[in-house]
DRENGUTOR-880675 format. One record per residue (C-alpha): residue number from 0; residue in three letters; x, y, z. Coordinates in steps of 0.02 Angstrom, whole numbers. Layout:
{NUM, "ALA", {X, Y, Z}}
...
! end
This chain:
{0, "MET", {-2209, -4155, -8884}}
{1, "VAL", {-2086, -4279, -8969}}
{2, "LYS", {-1925, -4310, -8864}}
{3, "LEU", {-1911, -4136, -8796}}
{4, "ASP", {-1884, -4085, -8618}}
{5, "ALA", {-1966, -3931, -8536}}
{6, "ILE", {-1835, -3806, -8581}}
{7, "GLN", {-1836, -3870, -8773}}
{8, "LYS", {-2028, -3865, -8774}}
{9, "ARG", {-2019, -3681, -8713}}
{10, "LEU", {-1895, -3639, -8842}}
{11, "ILE", {-2011, -3718, -8973}}
{12, "GLU", {-2151, -3605, -8917}}
{13, "GLU", {-2046, -3450, -8922}}
{14, "ILE", {-1979, -3480, -9095}}
{15, "ALA", {-2121, -3571, -9177}}
{16, "ASP", {-2278, -3536, -9085}}
{17, "LEU", {-2302, -3726, -9066}}
{18, "HIS", {-2382, -3787, -8908}}
{19, "ALA", {-2421, -3961, -8976}}
{20, "VAL", {-2351, -4074, -9115}}
{21, "PRO", {-2412, -3976, -9273}}
{22, "SER", {-2522, -4062, -9406}}
{23, "GLY", {-2430, -4092, -9574}}
{24, "ALA", {-2246, -4104, -9604}}
{25, "TYR", {-2116, -4070, -9470}}
{26, "ASN", {-1932, -4104, -9421}}
{27, "PHE", {-1878, -4060, -9242}}
{28, "ARG", {-1696, -4044, -9197}}
{29, "ALA", {-1629, -4032, -9027}}
{30, "ASN", {-1449, -4022, -8975}}
{31, "GLY", {-1388, -4080, -9131}}
{32, "GLU", {-1506, -4235, -9143}}
{33, "LEU", {-1661, -4278, -9233}}
{34, "ALA", {-1805, -4252, -9108}}
{35, "GLY", {-1952, -4299, -9216}}
{36, "ARG", {-2014, -4304, -9390}}
{37, "ASN", {-2167, -4321, -9502}}
{38, "THR", {-2199, -4324, -9687}}
{39, "THR", {-2357, -4317, -9787}}
{40, "ALA", {-2411, -4370, -9956}}
{41, "ASN", {-2355, -4209, -10033}}
{42, "ILE", {-2215, -4161, -9929}}
{43, "ASP", {-2058, -4273, -9892}}
{44, "ILE", {-1916, -4241, -9781}}
{45, "VAL", {-1752, -4346, -9792}}
{46, "SER", {-1601, -4331, -9696}}
{47, "LYS", {-1435, -4299, -9799}}
{48, "SER", {-1326, -4442, -9821}}
{49, "ASP", {-1183, -4365, -9720}}
{50, "GLY", {-1300, -4317, -9578}}
{51, "SER", {-1269, -4126, -9604}}
{52, "GLY", {-1458, -4076, -9636}}
{53, "ILE", {-1619, -4126, -9724}}
{54, "ASP", {-1687, -4110, -9895}}
{55, "ILE", {-1876, -4056, -9901}}
{56, "ARG", {-1964, -4096, -10064}}
{57, "ILE", {-2142, -4021, -10101}}
{58, "LYS", {-2243, -4099, -10240}}
{59, "PRO", {-2300, -3988, -10383}}
{60, "GLY", {-2479, -3918, -10352}}
{61, "THR", {-2467, -3940, -10161}}
{62, "LYS", {-2571, -3806, -10078}}
{63, "ASN", {-2624, -3750, -9900}}
{64, "GLU", {-2497, -3866, -9817}}
{65, "SER", {-2356, -3814, -9702}}
{66, "VAL", {-2186, -3877, -9642}}
{67, "HIS", {-2103, -3846, -9471}}
{68, "ILE", {-1916, -3862, -9444}}
{69, "PRO", {-1862, -3788, -9282}}
{70, "VAL", {-1698, -3804, -9191}}
{71, "VAL", {-1672, -3793, -9011}}
{72, "LEU", {-1500, -3804, -8910}}
{73, "SER", {-1496, -3812, -8725}}
{74, "ALA", {-1328, -3896, -8705}}
{75, "SER", {-1186, -3761, -8674}}
{76, "GLY", {-1040, -3774, -8789}}
{77, "LEU", {-1124, -3856, -8926}}
{78, "LYS", {-1086, -3796, -9106}}
{79, "GLU", {-1167, -3841, -9261}}
{80, "THR", {-1192, -3802, -9443}}
{81, "VAL", {-1343, -3886, -9528}}
{82, "TYR", {-1377, -3882, -9714}}
{83, "ASN", {-1568, -3887, -9767}}
{84, "ASP", {-1624, -3891, -9943}}
{85, "PHE", {-1797, -3852, -9999}}
{86, "TYR", {-1873, -3903, -10173}}
{87, "ILE", {-2040, -3820, -10191}}
{88, "GLY", {-2142, -3885, -10345}}
{89, "GLU", {-2225, -3778, -10476}}
{90, "ASP", {-2394, -3704, -10433}}
{91, "CYS", {-2370, -3733, -10241}}
{92, "ASP", {-2442, -3629, -10098}}
{93, "VAL", {-2350, -3670, -9933}}
{94, "VAL", {-2294, -3605, -9770}}
{95, "ILE", {-2122, -3647, -9700}}
{96, "VAL", {-2086, -3611, -9524}}
{97, "ALA", {-1905, -3624, -9465}}
{98, "GLY", {-1812, -3533, -9323}}
{99, "CYS", {-1686, -3585, -9185}}
{100, "GLY", {-1687, -3555, -8995}}
{101, "ILE", {-1537, -3567, -8882}}
{102, "ASP", {-1547, -3576, -8691}}
{103, "ASN", {-1369, -3566, -8624}}
{104, "CYS", {-1345, -3581, -8439}}
{105, "GLY", {-1165, -3626, -8448}}
{106, "SER", {-988, -3543, -8479}}
{107, "GLN", {-958, -3604, -8653}}
{108, "ASP", {-1031, -3524, -8809}}
{109, "SER", {-1163, -3616, -8899}}
{110, "GLU", {-1181, -3588, -9088}}
{111, "HIS", {-1301, -3640, -9234}}
{112, "ASP", {-1261, -3599, -9412}}
{113, "GLY", {-1409, -3647, -9531}}
{114, "VAL", {-1388, -3637, -9724}}
{115, "HIS", {-1562, -3646, -9806}}
{116, "ARG", {-1570, -3649, -9986}}
{117, "PHE", {-1743, -3629, -10075}}
{118, "PHE", {-1772, -3693, -10258}}
{119, "VAL", {-1949, -3619, -10294}}
{120, "GLY", {-2034, -3681, -10446}}
{121, "LYS", {-2131, -3586, -10578}}
{122, "ASN", {-2297, -3497, -10515}}
{123, "ALA", {-2256, -3564, -10335}}
{124, "ARG", {-2299, -3460, -10174}}
{125, "VAL", {-2205, -3483, -10021}}
{126, "LYS", {-2213, -3397, -9853}}
{127, "TYR", {-2056, -3431, -9748}}
{128, "VAL", {-2060, -3373, -9559}}
{129, "GLU", {-1889, -3376, -9457}}
{130, "LYS", {-1867, -3325, -9279}}
{131, "HIS", {-1730, -3326, -9173}}
{132, "TYR", {-1727, -3322, -8986}}
{133, "GLY", {-1597, -3332, -8842}}
{134, "SER", {-1612, -3365, -8653}}
{135, "GLY", {-1519, -3433, -8502}}
{136, "ASP", {-1412, -3345, -8370}}
{137, "GLY", {-1244, -3425, -8405}}
{138, "MET", {-1080, -3336, -8460}}
{139, "GLY", {-1075, -3426, -8626}}
{140, "LYS", {-1142, -3338, -8783}}
{141, "ARG", {-1276, -3381, -8883}}
{142, "ILE", {-1226, -3357, -9067}}
{143, "LEU", {-1336, -3379, -9224}}
{144, "ASN", {-1277, -3369, -9405}}
{145, "PRO", {-1411, -3395, -9524}}
{146, "VAL", {-1390, -3402, -9717}}
{147, "THR", {-1539, -3403, -9831}}
{148, "GLU", {-1523, -3425, -10017}}
{149, "ALA", {-1675, -3420, -10137}}
{150, "TYR", {-1680, -3465, -10320}}
{151, "MET", {-1843, -3418, -10394}}
{152, "GLU", {-1912, -3467, -10545}}
{153, "GLU", {-2038, -3377, -10671}}
{154, "ASP", {-2195, -3297, -10591}}
{155, "SER", {-2146, -3375, -10420}}
{156, "SER", {-2165, -3273, -10254}}
{157, "MET", {-2088, -3279, -10085}}
{158, "GLU", {-2123, -3189, -9923}}
{159, "MET", {-1986, -3201, -9788}}
{160, "GLU", {-2028, -3151, -9607}}
{161, "MET", {-1861, -3137, -9507}}
{162, "GLU", {-1882, -3088, -9321}}
{163, "GLN", {-1743, -3075, -9176}}
{164, "ILE", {-1805, -2986, -9030}}
{165, "LYS", {-1723, -3063, -8879}}
{166, "GLY", {-1574, -3138, -8810}}
{167, "VAL", {-1455, -3177, -8961}}
{168, "ASP", {-1278, -3110, -8917}}
{169, "SER", {-1206, -3121, -9097}}
{170, "THR", {-1283, -3143, -9259}}
{171, "GLN", {-1232, -3133, -9442}}
{172, "ARG", {-1375, -3152, -9563}}
{173, "THR", {-1336, -3182, -9753}}
{174, "THR", {-1480, -3179, -9874}}
{175, "LEU", {-1454, -3207, -10067}}
{176, "ALA", {-1589, -3216, -10197}}
{177, "GLU", {-1596, -3245, -10380}}
{178, "LEU", {-1761, -3183, -10473}}
{179, "LYS", {-1812, -3244, -10640}}
{180, "ALA", {-1950, -3157, -10749}}
{181, "GLY", {-2104, -3106, -10647}}
{182, "ALA", {-2037, -3167, -10477}}
{183, "LYS", {-2079, -3066, -10328}}
{184, "LEU", {-1985, -3066, -10159}}
{185, "VAL", {-2042, -2972, -10006}}
{186, "VAL", {-1931, -2974, -9846}}
{187, "LYS", {-1982, -2910, -9675}}
{188, "GLU", {-1849, -2904, -9539}}
{189, "ARG", {-1880, -2854, -9369}}
{190, "LEU", {-1735, -2854, -9252}}
{191, "MET", {-1693, -2783, -9072}}
{192, "THR", {-1520, -2792, -8988}}
{193, "HIS", {-1481, -2751, -8805}}
{194, "GLY", {-1345, -2767, -8683}}
{195, "SER", {-1176, -2782, -8781}}
{196, "GLN", {-1254, -2881, -8928}}
{197, "HIS", {-1209, -2866, -9104}}
{198, "ALA", {-1305, -2905, -9264}}
{199, "GLU", {-1266, -2902, -9446}}
{200, "SER", {-1395, -2919, -9592}}
{201, "GLU", {-1328, -2932, -9769}}
{202, "TYR", {-1445, -2949, -9918}}
{203, "GLN", {-1393, -2969, -10104}}
{204, "ILE", {-1549, -2973, -10221}}
{205, "ASN", {-1520, -3011, -10402}}
{206, "LEU", {-1667, -2960, -10510}}
{207, "ASN", {-1619, -3051, -10670}}
{208, "GLY", {-1788, -3066, -10765}}
{209, "ALA", {-1904, -2937, -10845}}
{210, "GLY", {-2050, -2897, -10720}}
{211, "ALA", {-1955, -2966, -10562}}
{212, "THR", {-1982, -2861, -10403}}
{213, "ALA", {-1900, -2853, -10234}}
{214, "ASP", {-1960, -2761, -10070}}
{215, "VAL", {-1826, -2781, -9925}}
{216, "VAL", {-1884, -2685, -9762}}
{217, "SER", {-1795, -2685, -9601}}
{218, "ARG", {-1856, -2613, -9438}}
{219, "SER", {-1737, -2623, -9285}}
{220, "VAL", {-1703, -2556, -9114}}
{221, "ALA", {-1534, -2544, -9039}}
{222, "ARG", {-1531, -2525, -8843}}
{223, "ASP", {-1389, -2513, -8713}}
{224, "ASP", {-1216, -2543, -8786}}
{225, "SER", {-1275, -2648, -8937}}
{226, "SER", {-1226, -2623, -9117}}
{227, "GLN", {-1309, -2663, -9285}}
{228, "THR", {-1264, -2666, -9462}}
{229, "PHE", {-1383, -2671, -9608}}
{230, "ASN", {-1313, -2696, -9781}}
{231, "ALA", {-1432, -2726, -9925}}
{232, "ARG", {-1390, -2725, -10103}}
{233, "ILE", {-1518, -2740, -10249}}
{234, "THR", {-1453, -2760, -10426}}
{235, "GLY", {-1568, -2736, -10582}}
{236, "ASN", {-1507, -2838, -10723}}
{237, "ALA", {-1673, -2829, -10818}}
{238, "PRO", {-1830, -2710, -10829}}
{239, "CYS", {-1881, -2731, -10652}}
{240, "SER", {-1912, -2642, -10492}}
{241, "GLY", {-1836, -2651, -10315}}
{242, "HIS", {-1851, -2562, -10147}}
{243, "THR", {-1750, -2578, -9990}}
{244, "GLU", {-1790, -2484, -9825}}
{245, "CYS", {-1704, -2476, -9655}}
{246, "ASP", {-1791, -2399, -9514}}
{247, "SER", {-1706, -2392, -9349}}
{248, "ILE", {-1726, -2326, -9168}}
{249, "ILE", {-1568, -2297, -9077}}
{250, "MET", {-1561, -2283, -8886}}
{251, "ASP", {-1443, -2261, -8742}}
{252, "ARG", {-1261, -2293, -8810}}
{253, "GLY", {-1313, -2403, -8960}}
{254, "HIS", {-1229, -2403, -9133}}
{255, "ILE", {-1317, -2426, -9302}}
{256, "LEU", {-1248, -2429, -9482}}
{257, "ALA", {-1360, -2428, -9627}}
{258, "ILE", {-1285, -2470, -9795}}
{259, "PRO", {-1417, -2465, -9930}}
{260, "SER", {-1344, -2508, -10101}}
{261, "LEU", {-1423, -2505, -10284}}
{262, "GLU", {-1349, -2568, -10456}}
{263, "ALA", {-1438, -2539, -10608}}
{264, "ASN", {-1381, -2640, -10767}}
{265, "ASP", {-1529, -2602, -10870}}
{266, "VAL", {-1610, -2428, -10916}}
{267, "ASP", {-1788, -2493, -10861}}
{268, "ALA", {-1720, -2557, -10686}}
{269, "MET", {-1824, -2442, -10564}}
{270, "LEU", {-1729, -2459, -10396}}
{271, "VAL", {-1757, -2355, -10234}}
{272, "HIS", {-1682, -2355, -10063}}
{273, "GLU", {-1724, -2274, -9893}}
{274, "ALA", {-1646, -2266, -9736}}
{275, "ALA", {-1690, -2175, -9566}}
{276, "ILE", {-1610, -2185, -9395}}
{277, "GLY", {-1669, -2092, -9251}}
{278, "LYS", {-1720, -2085, -9072}}
{279, "ILE", {-1896, -2102, -8991}}
{280, "ALA", {-1988, -1928, -9006}}
{281, "GLY", {-2013, -1833, -8856}}
{282, "ASP", {-2191, -1799, -8898}}
{283, "GLN", {-2226, -1971, -8925}}
{284, "LEU", {-2170, -2005, -8742}}
{285, "VAL", {-2267, -1872, -8666}}
{286, "LYS", {-2423, -1905, -8756}}
{287, "LEU", {-2416, -2092, -8680}}
{288, "MET", {-2367, -2031, -8507}}
{289, "THR", {-2523, -1913, -8503}}
{290, "LEU", {-2625, -2072, -8521}}
{291, "GLY", {-2544, -2129, -8357}}
{292, "LEU", {-2391, -2239, -8417}}
{293, "SER", {-2222, -2224, -8351}}
{294, "GLU", {-2077, -2164, -8454}}
{295, "GLN", {-2015, -2338, -8468}}
{296, "GLU", {-2192, -2416, -8500}}
{297, "ALA", {-2220, -2274, -8640}}
{298, "GLU", {-2050, -2324, -8716}}
{299, "GLU", {-2097, -2517, -8723}}
{300, "GLN", {-2269, -2470, -8798}}
{301, "ILE", {-2187, -2364, -8940}}
{302, "ILE", {-2049, -2510, -8970}}
{303, "ASN", {-2182, -2642, -8980}}
{304, "GLY", {-2289, -2532, -9113}}
{305, "PHE", {-2129, -2501, -9209}}
{306, "LEU", {-2071, -2685, -9223}}
{307, "ARG", {-2248, -2755, -9252}}
! end
C-alpha cells in the first residue's frame, strides 16, 4: 500500500476495511502528511492552498463511484486539525469512506480533529462511513474530535454511519445539518467506551424545507468507568418529520447521559424522540449460558448483536 508502514496499514484495515489500494478516488494521510492520492474523471481531490486539508469535487451525475480518505497517526505527540470540503454535484450517487486510526505507544497525547463539510446537490445520494479506532500500549491518550457539517439541497439524501468501538480515550463528535425541501438525512451511530474513556455526541439538525426528514439513531455501550453524553436536537422549521433515538447499555460503573431535544416552529412539523438506558437483561444471559457460553462470552454476544 502507498507509503505506509505495517502499523499504518493495520490502522487502515481497521478504519476503512482496506487490504490493498482501492479502485477509484482516494487520499491517504499518515502522521500529518500525504501518503497517497488518486483522482478519477469524475472525482477530483485538491490540497488546500494553506495545507490544512483537501477539497473533493464530484461532478454532477456521477454514480457508483467511491472516495476513500482515511487518516492514520502512529507518532506519539502529534496533534493536527484538518479541514476537508466535499462538493457533490446534482444527481450523484456516491460512497465516501473516511475515519481515523491512532496507534499511540508513547507518553504524549496524540490528537486528530477533522472538520468535514458536505455540500450536497439536488437529487444527489451520498453514503458516508466514518470509523474511529485506537490502539497502542503507551501512556499517551488517543483523542479524536470530529466535526461534520451537511448542507443538503432539495430532494437530496445522505446516510451517515458513525462508528467508534475500541481504543479512543476521548472524543467529542459534533454534527450539524441543514436540510432543504424534500431532503432526507439518516444517521446511525454505534459507540462503545471502556476503561476511563469519555465520549460526547452532539447533533443539531435543522429541517428547513417542506418534506424534509431526519432520523438520528444512536446505540451505545458504556463499560468499566467510562462515560458518555448524547445530545441530539432536531428543529422543524417547516412541514417536516424528524426522529431521534438513543438506546444504551450501561455496565460496571459506567455513566450515560442522554439529552434528546425537539423544537417545532411549524404547526405541521412532526417530531419524535426516544431514549432508553439499561443493563443487560439477566434472562438473556441465562438463555445463552444454557447453550454452553460463559457469562463473559454471553455478554459479548449480546453486545455485538446490539451494536450491529
